[in-house]
mmCIF file of the N, C-alpha and C atoms, coordinates in Angstrom:
data_MODEL
# 
_entry.id   MODEL 
# 
loop_
_atom_site.group_PDB 
_atom_site.id 
_atom_site.type_symbol 
_atom_site.label_atom_id 
_atom_site.label_alt_id 
_atom_site.label_comp_id 
_atom_site.label_asym_id 
_atom_site.label_entity_id 
_atom_site.label_seq_id 
_atom_site.pdbx_PDB_ins_code 
_atom_site.Cartn_x 
_atom_site.Cartn_y 
_atom_site.Cartn_z 
_atom_site.occupancy 
_atom_site.B_iso_or_equiv 
_atom_site.pdbx_formal_charge 
_atom_site.auth_seq_id 
_atom_site.auth_comp_id 
_atom_site.auth_asym_id 
_atom_site.auth_atom_id 
_atom_site.pdbx_PDB_model_num 
ATOM 1   N N  . UNK A 1 1  ? 116.195 -47.679 -31.356 1.00 0.00 ? 1  UNK A N  1 
ATOM 2   C CA . UNK A 1 1  ? 117.007 -47.821 -30.159 1.00 0.00 ? 1  UNK A CA 1 
ATOM 3   C C  . UNK A 1 1  ? 118.478 -47.785 -30.523 1.00 0.00 ? 1  UNK A C  1 
ATOM 4   N N  . UNK A 1 2  ? 119.338 -47.875 -29.547 1.00 0.00 ? 2  UNK A N  1 
ATOM 5   C CA . UNK A 1 2  ? 120.773 -47.774 -29.781 1.00 0.00 ? 2  UNK A CA 1 
ATOM 6   C C  . UNK A 1 2  ? 121.340 -48.871 -30.655 1.00 0.00 ? 2  UNK A C  1 
ATOM 7   N N  . UNK A 1 3  ? 120.854 -50.101 -30.445 1.00 0.00 ? 3  UNK A N  1 
ATOM 8   C CA . UNK A 1 3  ? 121.360 -51.213 -31.259 1.00 0.00 ? 3  UNK A CA 1 
ATOM 9   C C  . UNK A 1 3  ? 120.957 -51.060 -32.717 1.00 0.00 ? 3  UNK A C  1 
ATOM 10  N N  . UNK A 1 4  ? 119.719 -50.678 -32.959 1.00 0.00 ? 4  UNK A N  1 
ATOM 11  C CA . UNK A 1 4  ? 119.240 -50.504 -34.337 1.00 0.00 ? 4  UNK A CA 1 
ATOM 12  C C  . UNK A 1 4  ? 120.017 -49.380 -35.020 1.00 0.00 ? 4  UNK A C  1 
ATOM 13  N N  . UNK A 1 5  ? 120.265 -48.305 -34.299 1.00 0.00 ? 5  UNK A N  1 
ATOM 14  C CA . UNK A 1 5  ? 121.009 -47.180 -34.865 1.00 0.00 ? 5  UNK A CA 1 
ATOM 15  C C  . UNK A 1 5  ? 122.435 -47.595 -35.211 1.00 0.00 ? 5  UNK A C  1 
ATOM 16  N N  . UNK A 1 6  ? 123.076 -48.341 -34.316 1.00 0.00 ? 6  UNK A N  1 
ATOM 17  C CA . UNK A 1 6  ? 124.442 -48.803 -34.565 1.00 0.00 ? 6  UNK A CA 1 
ATOM 18  C C  . UNK A 1 6  ? 124.491 -49.753 -35.759 1.00 0.00 ? 6  UNK A C  1 
ATOM 19  N N  . UNK A 1 7  ? 123.509 -50.613 -35.864 1.00 0.00 ? 7  UNK A N  1 
ATOM 20  C CA . UNK A 1 7  ? 123.454 -51.550 -36.988 1.00 0.00 ? 7  UNK A CA 1 
ATOM 21  C C  . UNK A 1 7  ? 123.241 -50.811 -38.304 1.00 0.00 ? 7  UNK A C  1 
ATOM 22  N N  . UNK A 1 8  ? 122.321 -49.851 -38.325 1.00 0.00 ? 8  UNK A N  1 
ATOM 23  C CA . UNK A 1 8  ? 122.080 -49.065 -39.542 1.00 0.00 ? 8  UNK A CA 1 
ATOM 24  C C  . UNK A 1 8  ? 123.349 -48.332 -39.955 1.00 0.00 ? 8  UNK A C  1 
ATOM 25  N N  . UNK A 1 9  ? 124.018 -47.721 -38.998 1.00 0.00 ? 9  UNK A N  1 
ATOM 26  C CA . UNK A 1 9  ? 125.259 -47.001 -39.287 1.00 0.00 ? 9  UNK A CA 1 
ATOM 27  C C  . UNK A 1 9  ? 126.299 -47.939 -39.875 1.00 0.00 ? 9  UNK A C  1 
ATOM 28  N N  . UNK A 1 10 ? 126.473 -49.108 -39.287 1.00 0.00 ? 10 UNK A N  1 
ATOM 29  C CA . UNK A 1 10 ? 127.470 -50.066 -39.762 1.00 0.00 ? 10 UNK A CA 1 
ATOM 30  C C  . UNK A 1 10 ? 127.154 -50.546 -41.179 1.00 0.00 ? 10 UNK A C  1 
ATOM 31  N N  . UNK A 1 11 ? 125.895 -50.836 -41.438 1.00 0.00 ? 11 UNK A N  1 
ATOM 32  C CA . UNK A 1 11 ? 125.502 -51.321 -42.767 1.00 0.00 ? 11 UNK A CA 1 
ATOM 33  C C  . UNK A 1 11 ? 125.728 -50.241 -43.819 1.00 0.00 ? 11 UNK A C  1 
ATOM 34  N N  . UNK A 1 12 ? 125.343 -49.024 -43.506 1.00 0.00 ? 12 UNK A N  1 
ATOM 35  C CA . UNK A 1 12 ? 125.510 -47.923 -44.466 1.00 0.00 ? 12 UNK A CA 1 
ATOM 36  C C  . UNK A 1 12 ? 126.987 -47.669 -44.734 1.00 0.00 ? 12 UNK A C  1 
ATOM 37  N N  . UNK A 1 13 ? 127.817 -47.673 -43.687 1.00 0.00 ? 13 UNK A N  1 
ATOM 38  C CA . UNK A 1 13 ? 129.260 -47.468 -43.875 1.00 0.00 ? 13 UNK A CA 1 
ATOM 39  C C  . UNK A 1 13 ? 129.879 -48.591 -44.709 1.00 0.00 ? 13 UNK A C  1 
ATOM 40  N N  . UNK A 1 14 ? 129.481 -49.824 -44.422 1.00 0.00 ? 14 UNK A N  1 
ATOM 41  C CA . UNK A 1 14 ? 130.012 -50.960 -45.185 1.00 0.00 ? 14 UNK A CA 1 
ATOM 42  C C  . UNK A 1 14 ? 129.611 -50.855 -46.653 1.00 0.00 ? 14 UNK A C  1 
ATOM 43  N N  . UNK A 1 15 ? 128.348 -50.587 -46.899 1.00 0.00 ? 15 UNK A N  1 
ATOM 44  C CA . UNK A 1 15 ? 127.877 -50.470 -48.273 1.00 0.00 ? 15 UNK A CA 1 
ATOM 45  C C  . UNK A 1 15 ? 128.609 -49.354 -49.014 1.00 0.00 ? 15 UNK A C  1 
ATOM 46  N N  . UNK A 1 16 ? 128.761 -48.206 -48.367 1.00 0.00 ? 16 UNK A N  1 
ATOM 47  C CA . UNK A 1 16 ? 129.461 -47.096 -49.020 1.00 0.00 ? 16 UNK A CA 1 
ATOM 48  C C  . UNK A 1 16 ? 130.918 -47.455 -49.307 1.00 0.00 ? 16 UNK A C  1 
ATOM 49  N N  . UNK A 1 17 ? 131.554 -48.174 -48.402 1.00 0.00 ? 17 UNK A N  1 
ATOM 50  C CA . UNK A 1 17 ? 132.955 -48.548 -48.634 1.00 0.00 ? 17 UNK A CA 1 
ATOM 51  C C  . UNK A 1 17 ? 133.084 -49.509 -49.813 1.00 0.00 ? 17 UNK A C  1 
ATOM 52  N N  . UNK A 1 18 ? 132.007 -50.229 -50.116 1.00 0.00 ? 18 UNK A N  1 
ATOM 53  C CA . UNK A 1 18 ? 131.998 -51.161 -51.246 1.00 0.00 ? 18 UNK A CA 1 
ATOM 54  C C  . UNK A 1 18 ? 131.324 -50.552 -52.477 1.00 0.00 ? 18 UNK A C  1 
ATOM 55  N N  . UNK A 1 19 ? 131.020 -49.258 -52.412 1.00 0.00 ? 19 UNK A N  1 
ATOM 56  C CA . UNK A 1 19 ? 130.315 -48.516 -53.462 1.00 0.00 ? 19 UNK A CA 1 
ATOM 57  C C  . UNK A 1 19 ? 128.997 -49.191 -53.865 1.00 0.00 ? 19 UNK A C  1 
ATOM 58  N N  . UNK A 1 20 ? 128.240 -49.586 -52.849 1.00 0.00 ? 20 UNK A N  1 
ATOM 59  C CA . UNK A 1 20 ? 126.920 -50.193 -53.040 1.00 0.00 ? 20 UNK A CA 1 
ATOM 60  C C  . UNK A 1 20 ? 125.867 -49.207 -52.553 1.00 0.00 ? 20 UNK A C  1 
ATOM 61  N N  . UNK A 1 21 ? 124.819 -49.003 -53.349 1.00 0.00 ? 21 UNK A N  1 
ATOM 62  C CA . UNK A 1 21 ? 123.707 -48.154 -52.923 1.00 0.00 ? 21 UNK A CA 1 
ATOM 63  C C  . UNK A 1 21 ? 122.943 -48.827 -51.788 1.00 0.00 ? 21 UNK A C  1 
ATOM 64  N N  . UNK A 1 22 ? 122.458 -48.021 -50.869 1.00 0.00 ? 22 UNK A N  1 
ATOM 65  C CA . UNK A 1 22 ? 121.681 -48.505 -49.731 1.00 0.00 ? 22 UNK A CA 1 
ATOM 66  C C  . UNK A 1 22 ? 120.266 -47.971 -49.864 1.00 0.00 ? 22 UNK A C  1 
ATOM 67  N N  . UNK A 1 23 ? 119.278 -48.852 -49.698 1.00 0.00 ? 23 UNK A N  1 
ATOM 68  C CA . UNK A 1 23 ? 117.875 -48.452 -49.696 1.00 0.00 ? 23 UNK A CA 1 
ATOM 69  C C  . UNK A 1 23 ? 117.285 -48.830 -48.346 1.00 0.00 ? 23 UNK A C  1 
ATOM 70  N N  . UNK A 1 24 ? 116.877 -47.824 -47.586 1.00 0.00 ? 24 UNK A N  1 
ATOM 71  C CA . UNK A 1 24 ? 116.252 -48.073 -46.285 1.00 0.00 ? 24 UNK A CA 1 
ATOM 72  C C  . UNK A 1 24 ? 114.798 -48.480 -46.523 1.00 0.00 ? 24 UNK A C  1 
ATOM 73  N N  . UNK A 1 25 ? 114.369 -49.511 -45.829 1.00 0.00 ? 25 UNK A N  1 
ATOM 74  C CA . UNK A 1 25 ? 112.994 -50.001 -45.968 1.00 0.00 ? 25 UNK A CA 1 
ATOM 75  C C  . UNK A 1 25 ? 112.219 -49.768 -44.681 1.00 0.00 ? 25 UNK A C  1 
ATOM 76  N N  . UNK A 1 26 ? 110.906 -49.653 -44.820 1.00 0.00 ? 26 UNK A N  1 
ATOM 77  C CA . UNK A 1 26 ? 110.040 -49.556 -43.661 1.00 0.00 ? 26 UNK A CA 1 
ATOM 78  C C  . UNK A 1 26 ? 109.989 -48.175 -43.031 1.00 0.00 ? 26 UNK A C  1 
ATOM 79  N N  . UNK A 1 27 ? 110.239 -47.136 -43.815 1.00 0.00 ? 27 UNK A N  1 
ATOM 80  C CA . UNK A 1 27 ? 110.219 -45.779 -43.271 1.00 0.00 ? 27 UNK A CA 1 
ATOM 81  C C  . UNK A 1 27 ? 108.781 -45.361 -42.965 1.00 0.00 ? 27 UNK A C  1 
ATOM 82  N N  . UNK A 1 28 ? 108.560 -45.024 -41.710 1.00 0.00 ? 28 UNK A N  1 
ATOM 83  C CA . UNK A 1 28 ? 107.214 -44.640 -41.274 1.00 0.00 ? 28 UNK A CA 1 
ATOM 84  C C  . UNK A 1 28 ? 107.175 -43.305 -40.548 1.00 0.00 ? 28 UNK A C  1 
ATOM 85  N N  . UNK A 1 29 ? 108.339 -42.798 -40.124 1.00 0.00 ? 29 UNK A N  1 
ATOM 86  C CA . UNK A 1 29 ? 108.375 -41.542 -39.367 1.00 0.00 ? 29 UNK A CA 1 
ATOM 87  C C  . UNK A 1 29 ? 109.429 -40.604 -39.961 1.00 0.00 ? 29 UNK A C  1 
ATOM 88  N N  . UNK A 1 30 ? 109.128 -39.307 -39.991 1.00 0.00 ? 30 UNK A N  1 
ATOM 89  C CA . UNK A 1 30 ? 110.108 -38.344 -40.524 1.00 0.00 ? 30 UNK A CA 1 
ATOM 90  C C  . UNK A 1 30 ? 111.458 -38.416 -39.807 1.00 0.00 ? 30 UNK A C  1 
ATOM 91  N N  . UNK A 1 31 ? 111.460 -38.697 -38.517 1.00 0.00 ? 31 UNK A N  1 
ATOM 92  C CA . UNK A 1 31 ? 112.723 -38.782 -37.778 1.00 0.00 ? 31 UNK A CA 1 
ATOM 93  C C  . UNK A 1 31 ? 113.616 -39.892 -38.328 1.00 0.00 ? 31 UNK A C  1 
ATOM 94  N N  . UNK A 1 32 ? 113.011 -40.984 -38.771 1.00 0.00 ? 32 UNK A N  1 
ATOM 95  C CA . UNK A 1 32 ? 113.802 -42.071 -39.365 1.00 0.00 ? 32 UNK A CA 1 
ATOM 96  C C  . UNK A 1 32 ? 114.506 -41.586 -40.624 1.00 0.00 ? 32 UNK A C  1 
ATOM 97  N N  . UNK A 1 33 ? 113.771 -40.873 -41.456 1.00 0.00 ? 33 UNK A N  1 
ATOM 98  C CA . UNK A 1 33 ? 114.352 -40.360 -42.701 1.00 0.00 ? 33 UNK A CA 1 
ATOM 99  C C  . UNK A 1 33 ? 115.502 -39.409 -42.395 1.00 0.00 ? 33 UNK A C  1 
ATOM 100 N N  . UNK A 1 34 ? 115.275 -38.485 -41.466 1.00 0.00 ? 34 UNK A N  1 
ATOM 101 C CA . UNK A 1 34 ? 116.322 -37.532 -41.106 1.00 0.00 ? 34 UNK A CA 1 
ATOM 102 C C  . UNK A 1 34 ? 117.569 -38.207 -40.578 1.00 0.00 ? 34 UNK A C  1 
ATOM 103 N N  . UNK A 1 35 ? 117.388 -39.196 -39.708 1.00 0.00 ? 35 UNK A N  1 
ATOM 104 C CA . UNK A 1 35 ? 118.531 -39.900 -39.141 1.00 0.00 ? 35 UNK A CA 1 
ATOM 105 C C  . UNK A 1 35 ? 119.311 -40.634 -40.226 1.00 0.00 ? 35 UNK A C  1 
ATOM 106 N N  . UNK A 1 36 ? 118.605 -41.341 -41.091 1.00 0.00 ? 36 UNK A N  1 
ATOM 107 C CA . UNK A 1 36 ? 119.278 -42.094 -42.147 1.00 0.00 ? 36 UNK A CA 1 
ATOM 108 C C  . UNK A 1 36 ? 119.961 -41.163 -43.141 1.00 0.00 ? 36 UNK A C  1 
ATOM 109 N N  . UNK A 1 37 ? 119.367 -40.005 -43.409 1.00 0.00 ? 37 UNK A N  1 
ATOM 110 C CA . UNK A 1 37 ? 120.025 -39.031 -44.279 1.00 0.00 ? 37 UNK A CA 1 
ATOM 111 C C  . UNK A 1 37 ? 121.326 -38.544 -43.657 1.00 0.00 ? 37 UNK A C  1 
ATOM 112 N N  . UNK A 1 38 ? 121.327 -38.337 -42.340 1.00 0.00 ? 38 UNK A N  1 
ATOM 113 C CA . UNK A 1 38 ? 122.555 -37.932 -41.653 1.00 0.00 ? 38 UNK A CA 1 
ATOM 114 C C  . UNK A 1 38 ? 123.645 -38.980 -41.798 1.00 0.00 ? 38 UNK A C  1 
ATOM 115 N N  . UNK A 1 39 ? 123.243 -40.234 -41.880 1.00 0.00 ? 39 UNK A N  1 
ATOM 116 C CA . UNK A 1 39 ? 124.212 -41.323 -42.043 1.00 0.00 ? 39 UNK A CA 1 
ATOM 117 C C  . UNK A 1 39 ? 124.661 -41.488 -43.493 1.00 0.00 ? 39 UNK A C  1 
ATOM 118 N N  . UNK A 1 40 ? 124.028 -40.754 -44.412 1.00 0.00 ? 40 UNK A N  1 
ATOM 119 C CA . UNK A 1 40 ? 124.408 -40.832 -45.815 1.00 0.00 ? 40 UNK A CA 1 
ATOM 120 C C  . UNK A 1 40 ? 123.538 -41.738 -46.652 1.00 0.00 ? 40 UNK A C  1 
ATOM 121 N N  . UNK A 1 41 ? 122.434 -42.226 -46.094 1.00 0.00 ? 41 UNK A N  1 
ATOM 122 C CA . UNK A 1 41 ? 121.502 -43.062 -46.863 1.00 0.00 ? 41 UNK A CA 1 
ATOM 123 C C  . UNK A 1 41 ? 120.565 -42.140 -47.627 1.00 0.00 ? 41 UNK A C  1 
ATOM 124 N N  . UNK A 1 42 ? 120.581 -42.222 -48.946 1.00 0.00 ? 42 UNK A N  1 
ATOM 125 C CA . UNK A 1 42 ? 119.806 -41.298 -49.783 1.00 0.00 ? 42 UNK A CA 1 
ATOM 126 C C  . UNK A 1 42 ? 118.576 -41.924 -50.421 1.00 0.00 ? 42 UNK A C  1 
ATOM 127 N N  . UNK A 1 43 ? 118.374 -43.217 -50.270 1.00 0.00 ? 43 UNK A N  1 
ATOM 128 C CA . UNK A 1 43 ? 117.235 -43.895 -50.887 1.00 0.00 ? 43 UNK A CA 1 
ATOM 129 C C  . UNK A 1 43 ? 116.410 -44.586 -49.813 1.00 0.00 ? 43 UNK A C  1 
ATOM 130 N N  . UNK A 1 44 ? 115.093 -44.601 -49.992 1.00 0.00 ? 44 UNK A N  1 
ATOM 131 C CA . UNK A 1 44 ? 114.255 -45.263 -49.010 1.00 0.00 ? 44 UNK A CA 1 
ATOM 132 C C  . UNK A 1 44 ? 112.877 -45.566 -49.538 1.00 0.00 ? 44 UNK A C  1 
ATOM 133 N N  . UNK A 1 45 ? 112.183 -46.405 -48.808 1.00 0.00 ? 45 UNK A N  1 
ATOM 134 C CA . UNK A 1 45 ? 110.804 -46.728 -49.146 1.00 0.00 ? 45 UNK A CA 1 
ATOM 135 C C  . UNK A 1 45 ? 110.048 -47.013 -47.861 1.00 0.00 ? 45 UNK A C  1 
ATOM 136 N N  . UNK A 1 46 ? 108.747 -46.846 -47.923 1.00 0.00 ? 46 UNK A N  1 
ATOM 137 C CA . UNK A 1 46 ? 107.921 -47.095 -46.758 1.00 0.00 ? 46 UNK A CA 1 
ATOM 138 C C  . UNK A 1 46 ? 106.644 -46.282 -46.834 1.00 0.00 ? 46 UNK A C  1 
ATOM 139 N N  . UNK A 1 47 ? 105.738 -46.534 -45.909 1.00 0.00 ? 47 UNK A N  1 
ATOM 140 C CA . UNK A 1 47 ? 104.441 -45.878 -45.907 1.00 0.00 ? 47 UNK A CA 1 
ATOM 141 C C  . UNK A 1 47 ? 104.555 -44.364 -45.795 1.00 0.00 ? 47 UNK A C  1 
ATOM 142 N N  . UNK A 1 48 ? 105.591 -43.860 -45.157 1.00 0.00 ? 48 UNK A N  1 
ATOM 143 C CA . UNK A 1 48 ? 105.779 -42.418 -45.056 1.00 0.00 ? 48 UNK A CA 1 
ATOM 144 C C  . UNK A 1 48 ? 105.945 -41.796 -46.441 1.00 0.00 ? 48 UNK A C  1 
ATOM 145 N N  . UNK A 1 49 ? 106.598 -42.503 -47.340 1.00 0.00 ? 49 UNK A N  1 
ATOM 146 C CA . UNK A 1 49 ? 106.908 -41.976 -48.662 1.00 0.00 ? 49 UNK A CA 1 
ATOM 147 C C  . UNK A 1 49 ? 105.859 -42.328 -49.701 1.00 0.00 ? 49 UNK A C  1 
ATOM 148 N N  . UNK A 1 50 ? 105.087 -43.352 -49.468 1.00 0.00 ? 50 UNK A N  1 
ATOM 149 C CA . UNK A 1 50 ? 104.045 -43.745 -50.414 1.00 0.00 ? 50 UNK A CA 1 
ATOM 150 C C  . UNK A 1 50 ? 103.504 -45.116 -50.083 1.00 0.00 ? 50 UNK A C  1 
ATOM 151 N N  . UNK A 1 51 ? 102.197 -45.246 -50.191 1.00 0.00 ? 51 UNK A N  1 
ATOM 152 C CA . UNK A 1 51 ? 101.560 -46.525 -49.888 1.00 0.00 ? 51 UNK A CA 1 
ATOM 153 C C  . UNK A 1 51 ? 101.616 -47.432 -51.116 1.00 0.00 ? 51 UNK A C  1 
ATOM 154 N N  . UNK A 1 52 ? 101.563 -48.740 -50.922 1.00 0.00 ? 52 UNK A N  1 
ATOM 155 C CA . UNK A 1 52 ? 101.549 -49.654 -52.058 1.00 0.00 ? 52 UNK A CA 1 
ATOM 156 C C  . UNK A 1 52 ? 100.360 -49.361 -52.979 1.00 0.00 ? 52 UNK A C  1 
ATOM 157 N N  . UNK A 1 53 ? 100.604 -49.456 -54.272 1.00 0.00 ? 53 UNK A N  1 
ATOM 158 C CA . UNK A 1 53 ? 99.570  -49.196 -55.275 1.00 0.00 ? 53 UNK A CA 1 
ATOM 159 C C  . UNK A 1 53 ? 99.646  -50.262 -56.358 1.00 0.00 ? 53 UNK A C  1 
ATOM 160 N N  . UNK A 1 54 ? 98.511  -50.506 -57.006 1.00 0.00 ? 54 UNK A N  1 
ATOM 161 C CA . UNK A 1 54 ? 98.595  -51.387 -58.165 1.00 0.00 ? 54 UNK A CA 1 
ATOM 162 C C  . UNK A 1 54 ? 99.167  -50.579 -59.331 1.00 0.00 ? 54 UNK A C  1 
ATOM 163 N N  . UNK A 1 55 ? 99.554  -51.251 -60.380 1.00 0.00 ? 55 UNK A N  1 
ATOM 164 C CA . UNK A 1 55 ? 100.284 -50.612 -61.476 1.00 0.00 ? 55 UNK A CA 1 
ATOM 165 C C  . UNK A 1 55 ? 99.486  -49.502 -62.145 1.00 0.00 ? 55 UNK A C  1 
ATOM 166 N N  . UNK A 1 56 ? 98.176  -49.663 -62.289 1.00 0.00 ? 56 UNK A N  1 
ATOM 167 C CA . UNK A 1 56 ? 97.368  -48.624 -62.927 1.00 0.00 ? 56 UNK A CA 1 
ATOM 168 C C  . UNK A 1 56 ? 97.320  -47.353 -62.075 1.00 0.00 ? 56 UNK A C  1 
ATOM 169 N N  . UNK A 1 57 ? 97.164  -47.509 -60.760 1.00 0.00 ? 57 UNK A N  1 
ATOM 170 C CA . UNK A 1 57 ? 97.161  -46.350 -59.865 1.00 0.00 ? 57 UNK A CA 1 
ATOM 171 C C  . UNK A 1 57 ? 98.519  -45.655 -59.882 1.00 0.00 ? 57 UNK A C  1 
ATOM 172 N N  . UNK A 1 58 ? 99.581  -46.430 -59.884 1.00 0.00 ? 58 UNK A N  1 
ATOM 173 C CA . UNK A 1 58 ? 100.921 -45.858 -59.915 1.00 0.00 ? 58 UNK A CA 1 
ATOM 174 C C  . UNK A 1 58 ? 101.147 -45.073 -61.207 1.00 0.00 ? 58 UNK A C  1 
ATOM 175 N N  . UNK A 1 59 ? 100.755 -45.655 -62.331 1.00 0.00 ? 59 UNK A N  1 
ATOM 176 C CA . UNK A 1 59 ? 100.925 -44.989 -63.619 1.00 0.00 ? 59 UNK A CA 1 
ATOM 177 C C  . UNK A 1 59 ? 100.171 -43.658 -63.641 1.00 0.00 ? 59 UNK A C  1 
ATOM 178 N N  . UNK A 1 60 ? 98.951  -43.647 -63.140 1.00 0.00 ? 60 UNK A N  1 
ATOM 179 C CA . UNK A 1 60 ? 98.165  -42.407 -63.105 1.00 0.00 ? 60 UNK A CA 1 
ATOM 180 C C  . UNK A 1 60 ? 98.806  -41.384 -62.177 1.00 0.00 ? 60 UNK A C  1 
ATOM 181 N N  . UNK A 1 61 ? 99.286  -41.825 -61.040 1.00 0.00 ? 61 UNK A N  1 
ATOM 182 C CA . UNK A 1 61 ? 99.955  -40.927 -60.105 1.00 0.00 ? 61 UNK A CA 1 
ATOM 183 C C  . UNK A 1 61 ? 101.191 -40.299 -60.739 1.00 0.00 ? 61 UNK A C  1 
ATOM 184 N N  . UNK A 1 62 ? 101.965 -41.090 -61.452 1.00 0.00 ? 62 UNK A N  1 
ATOM 185 C CA . UNK A 1 62 ? 103.154 -40.564 -62.129 1.00 0.00 ? 62 UNK A CA 1 
ATOM 186 C C  . UNK A 1 62 ? 102.785 -39.599 -63.241 1.00 0.00 ? 62 UNK A C  1 
ATOM 187 N N  . UNK A 1 63 ? 101.703 -39.889 -63.973 1.00 0.00 ? 63 UNK A N  1 
ATOM 188 C CA . UNK A 1 63 ? 101.233 -38.966 -65.013 1.00 0.00 ? 63 UNK A CA 1 
ATOM 189 C C  . UNK A 1 63 ? 100.856 -37.617 -64.419 1.00 0.00 ? 63 UNK A C  1 
ATOM 190 N N  . UNK A 1 64 ? 100.116 -37.655 -63.315 1.00 0.00 ? 64 UNK A N  1 
ATOM 191 C CA . UNK A 1 64 ? 99.676  -36.422 -62.657 1.00 0.00 ? 64 UNK A CA 1 
ATOM 192 C C  . UNK A 1 64 ? 100.875 -35.618 -62.163 1.00 0.00 ? 64 UNK A C  1 
ATOM 193 N N  . UNK A 1 65 ? 101.844 -36.309 -61.594 1.00 0.00 ? 65 UNK A N  1 
ATOM 194 C CA . UNK A 1 65 ? 103.056 -35.625 -61.096 1.00 0.00 ? 65 UNK A CA 1 
ATOM 195 C C  . UNK A 1 65 ? 103.799 -34.964 -62.247 1.00 0.00 ? 65 UNK A C  1 
ATOM 196 N N  . UNK A 1 66 ? 103.913 -35.665 -63.371 1.00 0.00 ? 66 UNK A N  1 
ATOM 197 C CA . UNK A 1 66 ? 104.613 -35.116 -64.543 1.00 0.00 ? 66 UNK A CA 1 
ATOM 198 C C  . UNK A 1 66 ? 103.878 -33.894 -65.071 1.00 0.00 ? 66 UNK A C  1 
ATOM 199 N N  . UNK A 1 67 ? 102.561 -33.910 -65.060 1.00 0.00 ? 67 UNK A N  1 
ATOM 200 C CA . UNK A 1 67 ? 101.787 -32.772 -65.570 1.00 0.00 ? 67 UNK A CA 1 
ATOM 201 C C  . UNK A 1 67 ? 101.932 -31.558 -64.663 1.00 0.00 ? 67 UNK A C  1 
ATOM 202 N N  . UNK A 1 68 ? 102.119 -31.771 -63.372 1.00 0.00 ? 68 UNK A N  1 
ATOM 203 C CA . UNK A 1 68 ? 102.248 -30.680 -62.423 1.00 0.00 ? 68 UNK A CA 1 
ATOM 204 C C  . UNK A 1 68 ? 103.595 -29.985 -62.518 1.00 0.00 ? 68 UNK A C  1 
ATOM 205 N N  . UNK A 1 69 ? 104.576 -30.663 -63.058 1.00 0.00 ? 69 UNK A N  1 
ATOM 206 C CA . UNK A 1 69 ? 105.930 -30.074 -63.154 1.00 0.00 ? 69 UNK A CA 1 
ATOM 207 C C  . UNK A 1 69 ? 106.032 -29.273 -64.377 1.00 0.00 ? 69 UNK A C  1 
# 
């Protein structure tokens, strides 16, 4: 909504003015990612980007990704 968008914009601008990295949390929809990217937020986490995994599953996933590159 409008208030959430204004708050996100203000937080991102403040963080950038203080040279602090911003990590958006709770990303679940592609539109959220696009909007935050437009605001200059380059880091994020959430179910859209990856579901929680235990350390062994994560390690295997990273190994597979490295082998594919």
